[in-house]
Every structure is written in C-alpha cells, then in structure tokens.
MIBA-125803 format. One line per 4 residues: number of its first residue (from 0); their letters; for each residue x, y, z of N, C-alpha, C, O. Coordinates in pm, 1 decimal, decimal comma. Atoms other than C-alpha are relative to their C-alpha. Layout:
# residues N
NUM	a	X:Y:Z:X:Y:Z:X:Y:Z:X:Y:Z ~ ...
This chain:
# residues 210
0	xxxx	-133,5:-6,5:61,2:11198,3:8958,3:15836,2:106,0:13,1:109,3:90,5:92,7:201,9 ~ -109,1:-6,9:-96,3:11520,1:8900,9:16031,0:93,8:111,8:-39,9:142,3:115,5:-153,0 ~ -82,4:-114,0:33,0:11722,6:9219,2:16051,6:107,8:21,6:105,3:99,7:-30,5:216,5 ~ -101,9:-45,6:-92,5:12034,7:9365,5:16211,4:60,6:-108,8:84,6:103,6:-212,6:34,3
4	xxxx	-64,3:91,7:-94,0:12162,6:9190,9:16523,4:-65,8:-137,4:-0,5:1,2:-238,3:21,1 ~ 70,5:127,7:3,5:11895,0:8921,3:16494,7:56,7:-89,7:-109,3:71,7:-210,4:-90,3 ~ -54,9:78,6:111,2:12038,0:8813,2:16159,3:138,2:-52,9:35,5:170,6:-167,4:4,2 ~ -133,8:43,4:-39,4:12392,2:8799,5:16299,3:-8,4:-114,6:98,8:63,5:-213,8:86,4
8	xxxx	14,9:104,7:-99,9:12278,3:8594,3:16599,0:-49,4:-129,7:-62,7:-6,0:-238,1:-23,7 ~ 49,3:118,4:69,3:12088,2:8356,6:16369,3:113,9:-67,5:-74,4:125,8:-190,1:-73,3 ~ -114,9:53,2:73,9:12401,6:8317,0:16155,9:96,2:-71,8:94,2:146,6:-179,7:63,0 ~ -98,2:54,3:-91,7:12621,2:8253,2:16459,4:-46,5:-128,5:67,1:36,2:-209,7:108,8
12	xxxx	51,5:119,0:-67,7:12391,8:7985,9:16605,2:-17,2:-118,1:-93,2:-42,7:-229,3:-46,8 ~ 10,0:111,3:93,3:12377,8:7777,1:16289,1:124,0:-88,6:8,1:233,2:-42,5:41,7 ~ -111,5:92,8:4,4:12594,5:7469,8:16261,8:41,0:-17,9:-145,7:-36,6:-68,8:-226,6 ~ -47,7:7,9:137,3:12804,4:7485,5:15945,9:94,3:-117,2:-17,2:180,4:-142,1:67,2
16	xxxx	-91,0:108,6:33,1:12973,0:7187,8:15785,4:92,8:46,8:-110,7:48,3:101,1:-211,8 ~ -99,9:-41,9:97,9:13293,5:7255,2:15596,6:24,5:-112,4:-99,9:42,9:-228,0:-61,7 ~ -36,8:93,2:105,9:13354,8:7084,7:15262,9:137,9:41,3:-50,4:151,1:138,3:-125,0 ~ -137,5:-28,5:42,1:13732,8:7080,3:15211,5:29,2:-72,7:-130,8:42,5:-195,0:-133,1
20	xxxx	-26,1:58,0:132,1:13797,8:7024,6:14841,4:149,5:4,9:-28,3:208,3:112,6:-38,3 ~ -143,9:10,1:21,6:14151,6:6902,7:14778,9:29,2:1,5:-150,3:-17,4:-84,9:-224,6 ~ -34,1:-12,3:141,7:14291,6:7014,8:14444,2:148,2:-28,5:-24,2:231,5:-15,2:65,5 ~ -136,7:26,4:44,8:14606,6:6920,7:14252,9:3,3:35,0:-147,5:-101,7:47,5:-210,7
24	xxxx	-11,9:-35,6:141,5:14739,8:7006,9:13908,9:-71,9:-102,7:-86,8:-58,5:-223,3:-66,1 ~ 72,1:82,7:97,1:14520,1:6870,1:13628,6:-110,7:-84,5:62,8:-130,6:-200,8:27,7 ~ 123,1:59,7:-50,1:14214,8:6788,2:13835,7:-106,5:8,6:-110,1:-95,5:91,6:-200,4 ~ 107,7:-1,1:98,8:13898,9:6713,4:13633,8:-103,1:105,7:39,6:-151,2:107,6:152,9
28	xxxx	86,3:-115,2:-28,9:13676,4:7022,0:13607,5:-135,8:-40,5:56,7:-174,0:6,4:163,9 ~ 135,7:34,0:-42,9:13331,6:6861,4:13637,1:0,2:-84,1:127,2:-96,4:-81,3:203,4 ~ -11,6:73,9:-125,7:13451,8:6628,2:13913,8:-18,6:94,2:118,3:-78,7:58,5:219,6 ~ 5,5:-99,5:-107,3:13480,8:6942,9:14124,1:-128,1:82,7:-6,0:-201,8:91,3:92,2
32	xxxx	104,8:-101,5:4,8:13222,1:7187,0:13999,0:-141,0:-55,8:-13,0:-237,9:14,7:14,9 ~ 132,2:61,6:-4,6:12935,9:6942,6:13948,3:-47,9:-12,3:143,8:-154,7:38,9:177,4 ~ 37,8:7,4:-140,9:12927,7:6855,2:14319,7:-4,9:135,6:69,8:-89,7:157,2:156,4 ~ 3,5:-133,2:-62,2:13009,3:7216,2:14415,1:-133,0:68,9:-27,9:-186,9:136,9:59,4
36	xxxx	130,3:-55,6:33,1:12692,6:7323,9:14233,3:-107,3:-54,8:93,8:-197,9:17,8:134,6 ~ 96,3:63,0:-90,7:12499,7:7078,5:14451,4:22,3:46,2:143,6:-71,0:91,4:209,9 ~ -29,7:-35,8:-138,5:12675,0:7149,0:14781,2:-27,6:148,0:27,4:-66,7:185,8:137,8 ~ 22,2:-143,1:-16,3:12646,0:7521,9:14723,5:-145,6:38,5:18,1:-176,1:151,6:56,0
40	xxxx	143,4:-27,3:-15,0:12266,2:7493,3:14729,2:-49,7:-30,9:141,5:-169,1:-19,8:169,5 ~ 38,2:22,3:-139,2:12269,7:7401,6:15098,1:42,6:121,3:81,1:150,3:176,4:58,4 ~ -27,1:-121,7:-76,6:12256,2:7686,6:15349,9:106,5:-19,4:106,4:173,3:76,4:145,1 ~ -86,6:23,0:-115,0:12466,0:7522,3:15618,9:137,8:-54,8:-35,5:215,8:-86,8:54,1
44	xxxx	-129,1:56,4:40,0:12764,2:7399,6:15415,0:87,3:109,2:-60,1:41,2:188,8:-141,8 ~ -97,0:-95,6:51,4:13073,3:7607,5:15344,0:108,4:-74,1:-76,8:157,2:-177,6:-31,4 ~ -95,7:67,0:88,9:13315,0:7518,3:15063,5:135,1:70,0:5,2:143,5:192,3:-6,3 ~ -134,9:-52,3:2,5:13691,8:7560,6:15083,7:82,6:-78,2:-102,1:72,6:-200,6:-110,6
48	xxxx	-89,4:63,6:96,6:13944,9:7490,1:14808,3:140,4:-1,6:58,5:192,6:101,9:100,0 ~ -129,8:17,2:-63,6:14275,8:7353,4:14933,5:94,3:-74,8:-94,1:50,9:-144,9:-185,4 ~ -100,1:75,7:75,7:14598,4:7219,3:14787,9:123,7:-18,4:86,6:133,9:40,7:194,1 ~ -117,3:33,4:-79,2:14932,1:7086,9:14908,0:78,7:125,5:38,7:120,2:139,6:153,7
52	xxxx	-83,0:-117,5:-25,3:15114,2:7419,8:14877,8:-76,6:130,7:-2,4:-17,5:236,9:16,9 ~ 77,5:-122,1:9,3:14828,8:7667,4:14842,8:19,8:68,7:-134,2:77,1:10,7:-226,4 ~ -8,0:-80,2:122,5:14809,2:7939,4:14575,3:-86,3:-59,7:-111,2:-175,7:-139,8:-84,4 ~ 84,9:39,7:111,1:14665,0:7879,3:14227,6:32,6:-141,1:-49,6:148,8:-179,6:-63,0
56	xxxx	-12,4:134,1:57,0:14603,5:7529,2:14094,4:-80,2:-0,5:-129,4:-194,2:45,9:-131,7 ~ 66,3:-3,6:129,8:14515,0:7480,5:13728,0:-14,6:-139,5:-57,8:43,2:-235,9:-7,5 ~ 19,6:130,1:63,8:14400,8:7201,6:13497,4:3,6:12,7:-151,4:31,3:120,0:-204,8 ~ -11,7:5,0:145,8:14388,2:7100,1:13132,0:-111,0:78,1:-70,6:-102,0:102,5:-190,9
60	xxxx	107,5:-81,0:57,2:14065,4:7298,7:13077,4:23,9:148,7:22,3:-66,5:230,1:3,5 ~ -37,9:-139,2:-26,5:14249,3:7621,9:13166,5:-80,0:62,9:112,8:-104,3:183,6:113,9 ~ 65,8:-48,6:-120,7:14062,9:7649,9:13495,1:105,8:15,1:108,7:183,2:-77,4:133,7 ~ -97,0:-26,9:-104,7:14269,2:7807,4:13772,4:-72,3:46,7:125,2:-154,3:138,3:119,0
64	xxxx	69,1:-30,4:-124,7:14157,6:7822,3:14136,5:101,1:34,0:107,8:201,1:-35,7:125,2 ~ -84,8:-38,3:-111,5:14316,3:8002,7:14428,3:-36,0:-86,4:120,6:-153,0:-94,9:158,0 ~ 24,7:95,8:-107,0:14353,8:7757,2:14716,3:72,7:38,3:129,0:169,4:114,4:128,1 ~ -69,6:-11,2:-127,6:14446,4:7751,7:15083,0:100,2:-114,4:12,0:81,2:-221,1:-46,4
68	xxxx	-95,6:106,3:-24,6:14748,3:7554,0:15195,3:-65,1:-106,9:85,4:-135,8:-76,2:181,4 ~ 67,3:112,1:-65,1:14639,6:7210,8:15311,0:27,8:-4,0:150,3:-55,7:-51,5:227,2 ~ -34,7:0,3:-141,8:14818,5:7256,0:15645,5:-81,6:100,4:80,4:-85,8:93,1:203,2 ~ 73,9:-104,9:-69,6:14598,4:7554,6:15727,0:-147,1:-32,7:21,2:-218,8:44,1:85,4
72	xxxx	142,0:31,4:-11,5:14263,2:7376,8:15706,2:-27,3:-84,4:123,7:57,5:-161,2:169,2 ~ 43,0:80,8:-114,2:14073,4:7228,0:15996,4:-67,5:-125,5:-53,4:-167,6:-115,1:-124,3 ~ 59,8:124,5:50,3:13997,5:6860,7:15924,4:-132,4:-26,4:70,0:-136,7:-85,4:177,9 ~ 133,4:16,3:-56,5:13626,1:6861,8:15989,0:-98,3:-17,4:-114,7:-65,1:10,5:-229,9
76	xxxx	101,2:9,3:103,8:13309,5:6790,7:15800,2:36,0:-97,1:-110,0:51,4:-216,8:-85,6 ~ -16,8:83,6:119,5:13375,7:6661,3:15449,1:136,7:22,7:-63,6:178,7:136,6:-83,8 ~ -120,6:-6,2:82,4:13701,3:6581,4:15272,0:-39,7:-46,9:-138,2:-90,6:-157,8:-154,1 ~ 43,0:28,8:137,6:13641,5:6589,6:14895,1:122,4:-13,2:-89,3:206,1:76,9:-94,7
80	xxxx	-115,3:28,2:85,8:13889,5:6434,2:14649,1:-47,6:-27,1:-142,2:-112,4:-129,0:-165,8 ~ 40,3:22,6:139,4:13831,5:6471,9:14272,3:98,3:-91,0:-71,5:199,6:-132,0:-14,9 ~ -90,8:75,8:84,1:13989,5:6274,2:13992,2:57,7:89,2:-108,4:59,8:211,6:-95,4 ~ -61,6:-74,4:109,7:14155,4:6375,4:13667,4:136,6:-56,7:-32,7:186,0:-146,0:36,1
84	xxxx	-131,9:48,2:42,2:14484,6:6322,8:13486,9:105,4:15,8:109,0:202,2:-59,9:115,4 ~ -97,3:-24,5:-106,0:14666,6:6462,6:13786,9:11,4:-111,4:101,2:111,1:-119,1:173,1 ~ -8,0:110,3:-97,0:14586,1:6154,0:13992,9:112,7:-95,4:-35,6:167,9:-161,6:52,3 ~ -108,6:90,2:41,7:14842,2:5960,7:13787,6:132,5:42,0:60,9:219,1:-41,5:86,9
88	xxxx	-121,5:-51,2:-63,2:15111,4:6182,8:13934,1:-9,3:-8,0:151,7:83,2:-53,9:218,6 ~ 13,5:-10,3:-145,4:14975,5:6230,4:14284,4:-6,7:-134,9:69,9:23,7:-144,3:188,9 ~ 7,5:131,8:-63,7:14921,9:5859,2:14345,8:137,5:-47,8:45,9:147,6:-134,1:133,1 ~ -135,7:34,9:-39,9:15300,2:5832,1:14373,5:65,6:103,5:89,4:183,7:92,0:122,2
92	xxxx	-50,9:-107,5:-85,1:15340,3:6144,8:14587,6:-22,8:-37,7:146,5:-131,4:-16,8:200,6 ~ 13,6:52,7:-136,0:15406,9:5998,8:14933,2:-44,1:105,8:99,3:-128,7:78,2:184,4 ~ 37,2:-106,6:-92,7:15380,4:6331,2:15116,6:-147,4:36,1:-13,9:-216,4:58,4:85,6 ~ 139,7:-32,8:26,8:15045,9:6405,8:14952,1:-91,9:-110,3:53,1:-193,2:-81,3:116,8
96	xxxx	82,3:112,6:-45,5:14906,5:6058,0:15025,0:-3,2:-5,4:152,6:-108,1:-32,5:211,1 ~ -2,9:-1,8:-146,1:15018,7:6079,6:15387,9:-89,6:109,5:55,5:-158,5:89,4:155,5 ~ 85,7:-110,0:-44,3:14844,3:6414,7:15423,1:-147,1:-35,2:-19,8:-230,0:-6,5:66,5 ~ 137,7:43,2:23,0:14527,0:6274,1:15267,0:-45,6:-98,2:107,2:-158,1:-89,5:156,2
100	xxxx	34,9:100,0:-100,9:14533,7:5982,9:15511,1:-35,9:67,9:132,6:-136,4:34,4:195,4 ~ 25,7:-70,0:-126,2:14554,8:6215,6:15811,0:-131,8:76,5:-4,3:-211,5:69,3:89,2 ~ 122,7:-78,2:12,8:14277,7:6443,0:15685,6:-123,0:-90,0:-7,8:-226,5:-60,8:52,2 ~ 112,7:92,7:15,4:14054,5:6150,7:15587,8:-36,3:-64,6:133,0:-154,2:-80,6:164,4
104	xxxx	25,1:61,4:-129,8:14093,1:5988,1:15927,7:-74,2:94,8:93,2:-155,4:51,3:174,9 ~ 56,8:-98,1:-91,1:13989,9:6310,4:16099,8:-130,8:61,9:-50,1:-197,7:133,6:24,3 ~ 121,3:-58,3:57,2:13701,4:6403,6:15868,3:-121,8:-86,3:29,8:-111,7:-208,1:44,4 ~ 124,0:73,1:-27,3:13341,7:6308,9:15934,0:-41,6:-83,1:-119,6:-89,7:-195,5:-104,6
108	xxxx	31,0:70,7:124,3:13288,1:6211,3:15569,9:116,4:18,1:-97,0:186,8:119,0:-93,0 ~ -99,0:-10,8:107,3:13522,7:6141,4:15278,5:-70,5:-34,2:-130,8:-132,3:-139,9:-143,4 ~ 71,5:12,5:126,7:13390,5:6185,2:14924,0:99,6:7,4:-114,2:179,2:101,1:-120,8 ~ -88,1:-3,9:117,0:13575,1:6098,9:14602,7:-81,4:-12,6:-128,1:-187,9:-74,3:-130,5
112	xxxx	61,0:10,3:132,1:13485,0:6135,4:14237,3:103,1:-57,1:-96,0:220,8:-21,4:-91,6 ~ -85,7:50,5:107,1:13627,3:5937,8:13946,8:125,8:-65,4:58,4:116,5:-142,2:154,1 ~ -124,4:62,7:-44,4:13993,9:5839,4:13993,4:51,9:56,8:131,4:160,0:19,5:177,0 ~ -34,3:-44,6:-134,6:14003,8:6030,3:14320,2:-0,8:-116,7:97,6:67,5:-113,1:199,9
116	xxxx	2,9:118,4:-87,8:13922,8:5691,7:14473,9:133,2:-73,6:-0,8:165,7:-142,6:95,9 ~ -133,0:62,2:3,4:14266,8:5569,1:14362,7:91,0:65,4:103,0:170,8:-2,1:168,0 ~ -80,7:-71,4:-99,4:14426,3:5838,0:14579,8:-39,1:-43,0:141,1:46,8:-67,0:226,0 ~ 45,6:42,4:-132,1:14210,5:5743,0:14877,0:39,8:-145,2:26,3:78,7:-179,6:137,9
120	xxxx	-38,9:140,5:-15,6:14279,8:5372,6:14817,3:147,3:-12,3:36,4:186,3:-100,5:112,9 ~ -144,1:4,7:-26,5:14652,5:5444,9:14824,6:31,7:27,6:146,6:137,6:-12,7:194,7 ~ -21,6:-27,0:-142,0:14616,6:5567,0:15185,0:-21,4:-124,3:84,7:22,4:-129,1:199,7 ~ 30,7:120,5:-74,2:14496,9:5220,4:15288,2:-131,6:6,4:75,2:-174,5:-93,4:133,0
124	xxxx	124,3:-17,3:-76,2:14176,5:5359,5:15439,7:-120,0:-69,2:-63,9:-222,8:-88,4:1,1 ~ 108,4:72,7:65,8:13960,9:5180,1:15182,5:18,9:-151,9:6,2:-63,4:-226,7:-46,6 ~ -24,7:144,9:-8,9:14110,4:4838,5:15260,5:-120,2:-70,2:63,1:-166,2:-32,9:171,0 ~ 114,1:76,0:-49,2:13825,9:4589,4:15303,0:-133,8:66,2:-21,3:-237,5:9,8:13,7
128	xxxx	124,8:-73,3:21,7:13568,1:4849,1:15202,4:-40,5:-3,7:-147,2:42,8:-26,6:-234,9 ~ 53,0:-4,4:135,4:13346,7:4872,6:14893,8:22,0:138,8:-57,5:3,8:238,7:12,1 ~ -24,2:-129,3:64,6:13432,1:5147,7:14644,7:-9,4:-17,3:-150,6:-3,7:-129,2:-201,7 ~ 4,1:3,8:146,3:13404,1:5237,5:14277,4:82,3:115,4:-55,8:142,1:192,8:18,9
132	xxxx	-78,3:-104,2:65,3:13566,5:5467,0:14023,0:-44,2:11,2:-145,9:-139,1:-54,6:-188,7 ~ 25,4:-17,6:143,4:13566,2:5579,3:13659,3:20,9:-132,8:-71,9:127,1:-194,0:-60,2 ~ -8,5:131,4:63,4:13495,0:5270,7:13449,9:101,8:-5,4:-112,9:154,8:-112,5:-142,3 ~ -101,1:-1,7:105,6:13726,5:5379,7:13167,7:140,8:-10,1:56,8:235,1:-43,1:-15,1
136	xxxx	-131,0:7,6:-64,8:14012,3:5390,4:13417,8:2,5:-106,6:108,4:92,2:-108,2:192,6 ~ 19,3:93,7:-109,8:13897,0:5101,2:13634,0:120,7:-91,5:22,0:160,7:-115,5:136,0 ~ -114,2:90,1:-13,8:14189,1:4869,0:13561,8:117,4:70,8:66,3:184,4:13,5:152,1 ~ -109,3:-75,8:-60,2:14440,9:5141,3:13648,4:-27,9:26,8:148,0:61,6:15,1:231,7
140	xxxx	35,8:-28,4:-139,4:14254,5:5232,0:13966,9:21,5:-124,2:86,1:75,2:-114,9:196,4 ~ -8,1:122,7:-79,6:14242,5:4869,7:14082,7:143,3:-41,1:33,1:168,0:-99,7:138,5 ~ -138,3:41,6:-27,5:14618,6:4817,3:14054,4:61,9:81,4:113,3:167,2:44,6:165,2 ~ -52,2:-80,8:-109,7:14668,2:5090,0:14316,5:-35,7:-56,1:136,9:18,8:-12,4:238,3
144	xxxx	30,3:69,5:-124,6:14510,9:4867,8:14581,1:-77,2:-127,3:-29,1:-186,4:-123,5:-85,8 ~ 68,4:127,7:15,3:14422,1:4501,2:14575,6:-80,5:-38,2:122,8:-136,6:-147,6:129,8 ~ 69,1:29,2:-125,1:14267,0:4525,2:14921,2:-137,9:65,6:7,8:-210,7:47,4:105,4 ~ 130,8:-65,2:5,0:13963,2:4732,1:14820,9:-98,7:-92,8:-68,6:-62,7:-162,3:-163,6
148	xxxx	105,5:79,9:63,9:13636,8:4557,6:14734,8:-61,3:84,6:-112,2:-167,7:144,3:-95,6 ~ 40,5:-86,0:110,8:13603,5:4732,2:14398,6:-132,1:-46,9:-60,3:-149,4:-165,0:-90,5 ~ 132,0:29,4:55,2:13246,7:4749,8:14266,1:-8,6:63,5:-138,4:-7,9:185,9:-151,9 ~ 0,2:-53,8:135,7:13230,0:4782,7:13889,5:-137,4:50,1:-41,1:-147,5:152,1:-109,1
152	xxxx	134,7:-39,9:40,9:12852,2:4803,4:13847,2:-61,5:88,7:108,7:-136,8:42,0:194,1 ~ 53,1:-94,8:-98,6:12771,7:5115,5:14048,9:22,7:142,0:-49,5:129,3:174,8:-101,7 ~ -15,0:-142,5:29,7:12708,3:5483,1:13986,8:78,2:66,9:111,9:166,2:149,7:88,0 ~ -81,9:-36,9:-114,9:12834,1:5548,8:14336,9:-19,5:-104,1:109,3:-116,7:-179,7:108,5
156	xxxx	-0,3:100,1:-106,8:12908,9:5341,9:14646,9:17,8:70,8:134,2:95,1:165,9:146,0 ~ -13,7:-51,7:-136,1:12868,8:5417,1:15016,2:42,7:-113,8:91,2:-20,1:-219,7:93,2 ~ -43,8:98,1:-100,0:13061,9:5227,3:15282,3:42,9:79,0:123,9:152,4:134,9:128,5 ~ -27,8:-80,5:-118,1:13044,9:5390,2:15623,7:4,4:147,2:-34,3:-90,3:200,2:-92,4
160	xxxx	-11,7:-143,3:26,6:13169,2:5747,3:15597,7:60,0:28,7:-137,6:78,1:144,7:-174,6 ~ -65,7:-16,1:129,2:13325,8:5685,8:15254,7:-100,1:-8,3:-115,8:-175,5:-104,8:-128,1 ~ 82,0:-7,5:120,6:13145,2:5787,7:14934,8:93,7:6,2:-119,8:178,8:94,8:-127,1 ~ -81,7:-1,4:122,1:13306,0:5702,3:14598,8:-92,1:-10,1:-120,5:-191,3:-82,9:-117,5
164	xxxx	87,2:1,6:117,7:13159,4:5763,4:14254,9:75,6:-43,6:-123,8:198,5:-49,4:-125,6 ~ -55,0:28,8:131,4:13213,9:5660,7:13897,1:51,7:131,4:-59,2:78,8:226,0:14,8 ~ -68,9:-112,1:61,4:13348,4:5910,9:13643,5:-79,7:127,2:-20,9:-199,5:123,2:-48,7 ~ 41,2:-133,8:40,3:13294,7:6283,5:13596,0:-142,1:34,4:45,7:-161,4:70,3:161,9
168	xxxx	135,8:-42,6:-35,1:12916,5:6350,2:13588,0:-61,6:-84,8:109,7:-158,1:-42,4:173,2 ~ 51,1:83,8:-108,6:12857,7:6062,2:13830,2:16,2:69,0:134,6:-56,8:40,0:229,4 ~ -20,0:-73,9:-123,5:12989,6:6296,4:14096,1:-121,7:82,6:38,8:-147,0:104,4:157,3 ~ 120,7:-77,3:-28,6:12671,6:6502,3:14064,1:-105,5:-90,4:61,2:-172,0:-53,3:157,9
172	xxxx	95,4:96,3:-55,7:12455,5:6195,7:14123,6:36,7:-34,6:143,8:-49,7:-38,9:231,4 ~ -44,4:33,9:-134,6:12664,9:6102,8:14425,5:-19,4:116,6:95,5:-61,8:97,4:209,5 ~ 15,8:-118,0:-85,4:12660,6:6458,5:14560,3:-145,0:15,6:43,6:-172,2:49,1:158,9 ~ 142,1:-5,9:-34,8:12281,3:6456,1:14547,8:-36,0:-112,8:95,7:-115,9:-93,5:187,3
176	xxxx	21,7:110,4:-92,2:12282,5:6114,8:14714,9:54,6:30,3:137,8:-4,8:-7,4:238,8 ~ -60,2:-39,2:-127,2:12509,5:6252,0:14983,8:-90,7:99,0:73,5:-113,4:86,1:193,8 ~ 93,7:-96,1:-58,9:12274,1:6544,7:15043,5:-123,2:-72,7:53,4:-171,4:-42,4:162,5 ~ 117,2:76,4:-42,9:11983,1:6299,5:15062,2:27,8:-73,9:130,3:-58,4:-79,2:218,0
180	xxxx	-35,6:74,5:-120,4:12165,7:6094,2:15326,3:18,9:91,5:120,5:-21,9:57,3:231,5 ~ -36,0:-88,0:-111,1:12282,3:6389,6:15536,5:-114,0:95,3:37,9:-139,4:118,3:156,1 ~ 105,4:-98,6:-26,6:11994,8:6638,4:15500,1:-138,9:-59,3:-20,6:-227,6:-42,4:63,1 ~ 129,2:60,1:27,6:11708,4:6448,6:15338,3:-26,6:-10,1:-148,7:25,7:68,7:-227,4
184	xxxx	30,0:24,1:139,9:11569,9:6317,0:15011,2:-71,0:118,0:-64,1:-43,5:151,6:-179,3 ~ 73,5:-113,3:55,3:11334,7:6611,5:14964,6:95,1:112,6:-39,9:77,6:175,3:-144,3 ~ -95,9:-105,6:31,2:11626,7:6855,0:14977,2:79,8:-34,8:-124,6:104,8:51,6:-208,7 ~ -76,8:42,3:117,1:11823,3:6652,4:14723,1:-82,9:15,7:-126,8:-32,5:63,2:-228,5
188	xxxx	87,1:-13,5:116,9:11527,6:6642,4:14484,8:-27,5:146,4:-32,0:-40,6:183,3:-148,7 ~ 19,4:-143,9:21,8:11472,1:7014,6:14532,5:119,2:60,1:-72,4:102,6:139,4:-165,1 ~ -121,0:-49,9:65,9:11834,0:7086,5:14436,8:6,0:-48,0:-143,7:35,5:30,4:-234,0 ~ -2,9:54,9:136,4:11815,0:6855,0:14134,0:-96,5:76,1:-90,7:-65,0:104,2:-206,4
192	xxxx	98,6:-74,4:78,7:11503,6:7038,2:14017,3:49,5:141,2:-29,2:34,7:190,8:-140,9 ~ -46,8:-137,7:16,7:11658,2:7380,8:14070,8:113,0:11,8:-101,2:124,1:113,1:-170,3 ~ -110,9:-4,9:96,9:11965,6:7295,1:13863,6:-38,0:-69,3:-130,9:45,2:-86,7:-219,9 ~ 52,6:64,9:121,0:11746,6:7121,3:13601,8:84,4:-121,3:-38,6:128,1:-136,1:-152,7
196	xxxx	-82,0:119,1:20,2:11934,4:6794,1:13643,5:-84,7:-124,4:22,1:-156,5:-134,9:121,6 ~ 72,1:126,0:-13,0:11786,4:6449,8:13585,4:86,3:-95,4:84,1:177,3:-160,9:33,3 ~ -80,2:74,6:-96,2:11922,3:6274,2:13891,9:-24,7:-150,3:-8,9:-138,9:-195,9:-3,9 ~ 8,1:144,8:-8,8:11998,3:5902,6:13878,3:1,6:-36,9:148,0:108,2:-46,4:208,7
200	xxxx	10,6:19,7:-144,4:11871,4:5825,2:14228,5:48,2:-137,7:45,5:88,9:-154,3:160,5 ~ -41,7:136,0:-36,5:11957,1:5453,9:14221,8:149,6:-14,7:-24,2:194,0:-18,5:-138,9 ~ -145,6:3,9:13,2:12329,8:5427,1:14291,3:52,0:-129,5:-60,5:169,3:-137,0:-97,0 ~ -45,3:128,1:56,5:12343,3:5068,0:14162,8:-12,0:-4,0:-151,8:37,2:-97,3:-215,1
204	xxxx	17,0:-3,9:145,6:12249,7:5167,5:13806,6:111,5:85,3:-61,3:125,5:203,4:-29,6 ~ -110,8:-70,2:64,5:12550,1:5261,8:13593,6:2,8:-33,5:-148,0:51,7:-139,3:-187,5 ~ 10,0:23,5:143,9:12491,1:5293,9:13221,0:136,5:-3,2:-67,7:147,0:-46,7:-182,4 ~ -132,9:-8,1:61,1:12865,6:5344,3:13161,1:92,4:-111,2:46,9:210,5:-112,0:12,5
208	xx	-85,7:104,9:-54,5:12991,6:5034,7:13340,4:55,7:-93,0:-106,3:159,7:-155,6:-85,9 ~ -44,2:91,1:105,4:13023,1:4841,2:13015,4:42,3:74,3:-126,3:82,1:11,6:-224,5
C-alpha cells in the first residue's frame, strides 16, 4: 500500500491531462455530463468547467454549474464544447468565437458534442475537415460553415485532433471512442461496463441519421 510521502510523490509524478469544458447559457445537460461520466473514470484526467465570464452558468433543465473565467484557464489537453439551445446565441458572439479559436488552436485535442460543432465550425478551424453534428439540427449547423466536409451518416467523426459527435447521447459513444484512442480500447470497454452502458463502438453507425 502506498502511504504518506510516497503517495504524494506518486501523485506529483503522474502526467495529468486537463479537460476544459466550455459552458454557456442553455447548454445541453447530457452533452456535458455523459462525457464527464466517462472522462471522470480515468485516473489521469482532470475536469474543469469554464465560461466566458466565470461564475454560475445554467440551462433549461435547471442545472447550474460554477465555472472558472475562460481567461484564467491554461489551454492544454482537451477543449470540450457541448451543444444545446445556447449555441444559437453564441454562434453570433464574435468575442466568444474568437476565444474558442485561440483555445482550440492551442489545445492538444478539441471535442464537440451535438451543435457544439457549429461553434467550432464558426472559428474556421474545421474548414476542409470532416465533422458531424446533431441530425435534427443538421441543416442549421451546415449553414454556419460551407467549408466543412459535413458527414451526415456518422455517430462521431475524427479528423486529426478534432472529434465531433452527433446529438446528445452520441457524446457518450464519442467520449468512449476518445478514451479508446488516447488510452486504449480495453480501458474504454471497462468504463462502458462500469457505467452499464451499451457502447456503439462503430462510429460510422448512426441509427438517428434518418
């Protein structure tokens, strides 16, 4: 058993990856907490909730989360962008989009769920890249960028460091796929089993595309 100073030294020598989750008013609950359930099952990943101005951010499900100001976070590891009704407002928020662009450029990975891909597309960083989004909002998402290679038949899509998923619960499938890519397939399957989730491992299968 590791005790006392040995435990501290073990903690200090580990390499931790930060998952910076960017929130805005009226984010979609499961877009965030489905993947958080997955990411939280890894020992080396730390989750931070951030927003443009900090303080509490709430949504239509009466969920309120205390966040750090986006300017105070270190752009490292993973930048996570959820979807939700709030994307309709934030897609026109130039200051917010500019901040996302800077953070995305500096992050090792960028992960979006649902209409969060519309926000990332608005930065121009998805130009020429493959991406997907919520199929019920697909037409709206596509009008925000005609330069993205939008993939309609996909549960989630990976193009370089960019991971984009279809709607809501698809974020859990993508999060497990992300874990499989970064840590290993066995770890992803272990997490899926522990949370009693039937993981759709094939990212090209999307039962909701039509």
